N, C-alpha and C positions, 0 to 999 in steps of 0.2 A: 378161531382153529388152525391160523396160521401156524400160531406159540405152541400146538402140540404137536403141528406139524415138526419143526424145526427141531423139540426134544427129542421126540424118537429118531427122528434122521442122529442128530447127537447121542445118540446111544446109541444107536445103531454103529456110526463109526466107532464111538471111544471102544464098544464093544469088540469089537474087529481090530485092534490094534492093541487088545492085551492080548499078555503073553497066557493065552490057556486056549486047554483043547480043544474042537473044535465039538464036541458035545456038553462043556462047561457051557462055551457062549453060548450055541445053543438054545439049556434049560436055561440061561439068564434071558438073550429074548423073550425067551415066549413069556415066564414071569414078569416083565419090563411091559411087554403090549398088556398084558389083563390086565397088571396097574394102570396103563395108559385107560384100556375102556373105560375102565370099571370108576375112571374118575372122569373122563369122556360123559355116562352119563349122568354119574352123578352135577357136573356141572348141567346138563342140559336141565334135571327135572330144577334145578334151581335157576334156571332160565327160566322155564315155563311159570316157578308159579311166583315170580318175579312179576311174570308179565301178564299174571290171571290179578296180583295186584295192584297196579297200574293198576288195569282196564279198572276194575271195581273204586279206584280213587281217584276215575276220569270220568266215571258215572262220576259217584258224589257231585265232585266240586262242577258237574256242569249243572246238577240237582241245587242244586246250592245258588249255583250262579243264577239261576230260574224264578227262583226262590229273592235273594235279595232283587232283581229288573222286578218279580211281580211288587211288594215292599211300597217298592220307588218311586216319587214321584212323577219319574217319563212313563215309571209303570202302571201306575196308576190314570197316568191322563192317555194313555195309550185305549186300557180298557175299559175307562171312559167312552174314550170319545166311540170307540170297538162298539157298544155298546146301545147310544144313541144315536150313533149314525143309522139301526131302525128304524127311528122311529122318526126317523123328519129329517137326519141328515147333523153336520156335526155344528151350524149355526139354532135349529132347536135349545128352546130352554126348560130345565126339565120341574 
């Protein structure tokens, strides 16, 4: 956001010091400000899309980590311990 503000400020300063009439300068400022607004809107859409993609990927990674944990020996032992816990505790034989 700071970059866009700096870009806009630089454009305004350059236009004010350029040897043009007031009408031409105002028109150029209007055109450039519309272009900057359009670019900012595009960047916002891109940022939103990237955010949504990151959320989806994050959920996929969490689900995959859970599946891997459940497949691992530690995860299986945890599940078995929990299942046996209702049948007389961890020391009960199956």
